[in-house]
ZAMARGU-4260 file (C-alpha; in steps of 0.2 Angstrom, whole numbers, plus 5000, padded with zeros to 4 digits):
<rodrens>
0) 5000/5000/5000 | 5006/5018/4996 | 5012/5028/5011 | 5002/5043/5015 | 4999/5057/5027
5) 4983/5061/5036 | 4975/5078/5042 | 4976/5082/5060 | 4959/5088/5066 | 4966/5093/5083
10) 4978/5105/5075 | 4971/5112/5059 | 4964/5128/5053 | 4947/5123/5059 | 4954/5124/5076
15) 4962/5141/5071 | 4945/5148/5066 | 4938/5141/5082 | 4951/5151/5092 | 4946/5167/5083
20) 4928/5163/5085 | 4930/5160/5104 | 4939/5177/5106 | 4921/5184/5102 | 4911/5172/5112
25) 4906/5160/5098 | 4908/5141/5100 | 4911/5131/5084 | 4910/5115/5093 | 4929/5112/5090
30) 4944/5115/5102 | 4955/5130/5098 | 4974/5130/5096 | 4981/5134/5113 | 4996/5144/5107
35) 4983/5155/5097 | 4971/5156/5111 | 4985/5163/5122 | 4990/5176/5110 | 4972/5182/5106
40) 4969/5186/5125 | 4978/5202/5120 | 4963/5211/5111 | 4964/5224/5097 | 4951/5234/5088
45) 4953/5225/5072 | 4955/5206/5069 | 4959/5200/5051 | 4959/5181/5046 | 4968/5180/5030
50) 4968/5165/5018 | 4982/5165/5005 | 4977/5151/4993 | 4989/5137/4991 | 5003/5145/5002
55) 5008/5128/5010 | 5024/5128/5022 | 5034/5119/5009 | 5032/5132/4996 | 5034/5146/5008
60) 5050/5139/5015 | 5057/5137/4997 | 5052/5155/4992 | 5057/5165/5007 | 5072/5166/5018
65) 5070/5162/5037 | 5071/5181/5041 | 5057/5186/5029 | 5042/5194/5038 | 5030/5180/5035
70) 5042/5166/5041 | 5048/5176/5056 | 5030/5176/5062 | 5025/5158/5060 | 5018/5152/5077
75) 5018/5134/5072 | 5014/5122/5058 | 4996/5116/5057 | 4986/5104/5046 | 4974/5107/5031
80) 4958/5097/5030 | 4954/5083/5018 | 4952/5084/5003 | 4966/5097/5002 | 4955/5108/4990
85) 4950/5126/4990 | 4931/5121/4989 | 4932/5112/5005 | 4945/5122/5013 | 4938/5140/5011
90) 4921/5133/5017 | 4930/5128/5033 | 4937/5145/5035 | 4920/5153/5032 | 4910/5141/5044
95) 4923/5135/5057 | 4917/5117/5053 | 4925/5102/5046 | 4920/5095/5028 | 4910/5081/5036
100) 4900/5095/5044 | 4898/5108/5031 | 4896/5095/5017 | 4906/5105/5004 | 4917/5089/5001
105) 4926/5093/4985 | 4927/5101/4969 | 4911/5093/4961 | 4898/5081/4968 | 4883/5072/4962
110) 4866/5080/4967 | 4852/5067/4966 | 4840/5082/4967 | 4845/5087/4949 | 4853/5072/4943
115) 4869/5080/4939 | 4887/5081/4945 | 4890/5099/4949 | 4905/5110/4951 | 4901/5118/4968
120) 4908/5135/4966 | 4905/5137/4947 | 4888/5129/4947 | 4893/5120/4931 | 4891/5102/4925
125) 4907/5093/4930 | 4909/5085/4913 | 4900/5096/4899 | 4905/5112/4908 | 4889/5120/4904
130) 4879/5129/4917 | 4870/5117/4928 | 4851/5114/4926 | 4847/5126/4941 | 4856/5141/4948
135) 4866/5140/4964 | 4863/5122/4967 | 4876/5119/4981 | 4872/5136/4990 | 4853/5131/4989
140) 4854/5113/4995 | 4870/5114/5006 | 4870/5131/5013 | 4881/5137/5027 | 4881/5149/5042
145) 4895/5161/5040 | 4905/5161/5056 | 4909/5180/5054 | 4891/5184/5053 | 4889/5174/5069
150) 4902/5184/5078 | 4892/5200/5072 | 4876/5193/5080 | 4884/5186/5096 | 4891/5204/5099
155) 4875/5212/5095 | 4884/5221/5080 | 4896/5229/5092 | 4909/5220/5081 | 4906/5223/5062
160) 4910/5209/5051 | 4918/5211/5033 | 4923/5199/5019 | 4936/5205/5007 | 4940/5194/4992
165) 4942/5192/4973 | 4925/5192/4964 | 4924/5174/4960 | 4926/5170/4979 | 4912/5181/4985
170) 4899/5173/4995 | 4882/5172/4987 | 4873/5173/5003 | 4875/5179/5021 | 4873/5196/5027
175) 4891/5202/5031 | 4898/5217/5021 | 4908/5211/5006 | 4921/5220/4996 | 4929/5213/4980
180) 4945/5218/4972 | 4956/5214/4958 | 4974/5214/4964 | 4984/5210/4979 | 4989/5228/4983
185) 4971/5233/4981 | 4966/5220/4994 | 4979/5227/5006 | 4973/5245/5002 | 4955/5240/5007
190) 4961/5231/5023 | 4971/5247/5028 | 4956/5258/5025 | 4944/5246/5035 | 4956/5246/5049
195) 4956/5265/5050 | 4937/5266/5053 | 4930/5268/5070 | 4923/5253/5080 | 4928/5235/5082
200) 4929/5224/5067 | 4932/5206/5061 | 4938/5204/5043 | 4939/5188/5033 | 4952/5191/5018
205) 4954/5179/5004 | 4967/5180/4990 | 4968/5167/4976 | 4987/5167/4975 | 5000/5160/4975
210) 4989/5145/4970 | 4986/5150/4952 | 5004/5153/4949 | 5009/5137/4957 | 4997/5127/4946
215) 5004/5135/4931 | 5023/5136/4935 | 5025/5124/4949 | 5026/5126/4968 | 5045/5129/4968
220) 5046/5140/4952 | 5055/5156/4950 | 5038/5164/4946 | 5030/5158/4962 | 5046/5163/4973
225) 5045/5181/4965 | 5027/5182/4969 | 5029/5177/4987 | 5043/5189/4989 | 5032/5203/4983
230) 5018/5198/4994 | 5029/5196/5009 | 5034/5214/5007 | 5017/5220/5004 | 5010/5211/5019
235) 5024/5218/5030 | 5019/5236/5025 | 5001/5232/5028 | 5004/5224/5045 | 5015/5239/5051
240) 5002/5252/5044 | 4987/5245/5053 | 4988/5250/5072 | 4977/5241/5085 | 4976/5226/5073
245) 4978/5207/5075 | 4982/5197/5059 | 4980/5178/5059 | 4986/5171/5042 | 4987/5154/5034
250) 4982/5144/5019 | 4969/5131/5013 | 4982/5119/5007 | 4999/5117/4999 | 5004/5110/4982
255) 5015/5096/4975 | 5022/5093/4958 | 5013/5082/4945 | 5022/5071/4934 | 5009/5058/4928
260) 4990/5057/4925 | 4980/5041/4925 | 4964/5042/4914 | 4951/5029/4922 | 4941/5030/4906
265) 4955/5023/4896 | 4954/5006/4905 | 4938/4998/4898 | 4938/4984/4911 | 4940/4996/4926
270) 4928/5008/4918 | 4915/4994/4916 | 4914/4992/4935 | 4909/5010/4938 | 4891/5015/4941
275) 4894/5033/4935 | 4908/5045/4931 | 4919/5049/4946 | 4916/5065/4957 | 4928/5073/4969
280) 4943/5081/4961 | 4959/5076/4951 | 4969/5070/4966 | 4954/5062/4975 | 4941/5053/4965
285) 4925/5048/4973 | 4919/5032/4965 | 4902/5023/4964 | 4904/5005/4960 | 4891/4993/4952
290) 4883/4981/4963 | 4893/4965/4964 | 4908/4973/4956 | 4918/4978/4971 | 4931/4964/4971
295) 4934/4966/4952 | 4935/4985/4955 | 4948/4984/4969 | 4959/4971/4959 | 4959/4983/4943
300) 4963/4998/4953 | 4978/4989/4960 | 4983/4983/4943 | 4982/5000/4934 | 4986/5012/4948
305) 4999/5002/4958 | 5006/5012/4973 | 5003/5029/4966 | 4986/5030/4975 | 4978/5023/4991
310) 4960/5016/4990 | 4948/5019/5005 | 4931/5012/5006 | 4916/5022/5012 | 4917/5013/5029
315) 4935/5017/5031 | 4934/5036/5027 | 4920/5037/5040 | 4929/5027/5053 | 4945/5036/5051
320) 4937/5053/5051 | 4946/5057/5035 | 4934/5072/5032 | 4934/5078/5050 | 4925/5076/5066
325) 4908/5082/5071 | 4890/5079/5066 | 4889/5074/5048 | 4879/5085/5036 | 4863/5077/5030
330) 4869/5076/5012 | 4885/5066/5017 | 4878/5049/5014 | 4872/5054/4997 | 4888/5062/4992
335) 4900/5048/4998 | 4903/5034/4985 | 4908/5017/4989 | 4927/5021/4987 | 4939/5036/4987
340) 4955/5034/4976 | 4967/5047/4983 | 4984/5052/4977 | 4999/5050/4988 | 5012/5056/4977
345) 5015/5065/4960 | 5001/5058/4950 | 4984/5064/4946 | 4968/5056/4940 | 4956/5061/4926
350) 4941/5054/4917 | 4939/5058/4899 | 4921/5059/4892 | 4912/5061/4875 | 4912/5080/4878
355) 4931/5079/4873 | 4935/5094/4884 | 4953/5096/4885 | 4959/5100/4902 | 4977/5106/4903
360) 4986/5097/4917 | 4994/5108/4930 | 5012/5107/4935 | 5007/5109/4953 | 4992/5101/4961
365) 4983/5098/4977 | 4969/5088/4984 | 4979/5072/4990 | 4988/5066/5005 | 5006/5072/5003
370) 5015/5082/5017 | 5017/5096/5004 | 4998/5098/5002 | 4993/5095/5021 | 5005/5106/5031
375) 5002/5125/5031 | 5009/5138/5042 | 5000/5148/5056 | 5006/5165/5055 | 5002/5178/5069
380) 5006/5197/5070 | 4999/5210/5081 | 5001/5228/5080 | 4997/5235/5097 | 5000/5253/5093
385) 4984/5264/5095
</rodrens>
């Protein structure tokens, strides 16, 4: 069996969000991170939770020297959730819940209500890439309670909640004030302005880099290193320019390099055991198997995929709390297939269809169970100047 790492739901960014929520009297149902709990006892007028997409510890350490601003302020290493995807991860940042609780398990899932595999964020058919049959399917069926809105309610709006993100990551529901931007410097400018306003505030800030650059150029590329050096300088200036402000910064996942892709549709005997096309994502396929075909399916997965991936049954992923701890979302039983095929190295999965939509394979990827994908930094900075 392939060697793999597992998420640590006692030391993850779900726990990090729990610490922040607890600072405002909101209970997420999860323990906080003791080191962060201690630091948050020193209160400031502004609290910013910043998610830098894809900025795993491996990439950060490769791009920045030890004396860089971000690395100097790492409190400890923490765990991402599984799957190590933006869809599941950002929802944990927004809810303070694990994937098993919020239900946004992966990039695309099959919704029996519409008979379609849907990309949760784009609301498109996973294979034809056309708009799904109904608008906002995931938002309507799954929903979620925004943790920052809960903070605002808990404090009777004495604390004002904001969301600052690129347009495509803007929430489609929830009542917190939302601001969208185009560039990273523009995001920092908005944050600086918000922090200058009167009153106590909690701000969720999301940026979609360095993830996009890592997909295109690779996690250790010169392009990514240059970008992170610039972001580090921009953030140092932001942090020092925002008095009476606490910054809690981390990522949703890291990335690893991809060297090979296995197309399950190209193995006719394996394909014939599948009840429907896989859902999930390119490094973690969620598989529904035809009745009576389990033994053949497992044999063929081993034959064609070898030790590049690990195979978990539905029972295993639930017993090992792979998607986290807590009360499962009512849709979990529908979403989880019979098996999950998960990458543990430098290989991805795909499933070609009659639509013949060419998908450029990324140089860097995430969604699996490598250390590079799972370990992210917890960065803390507090400017106590009034």
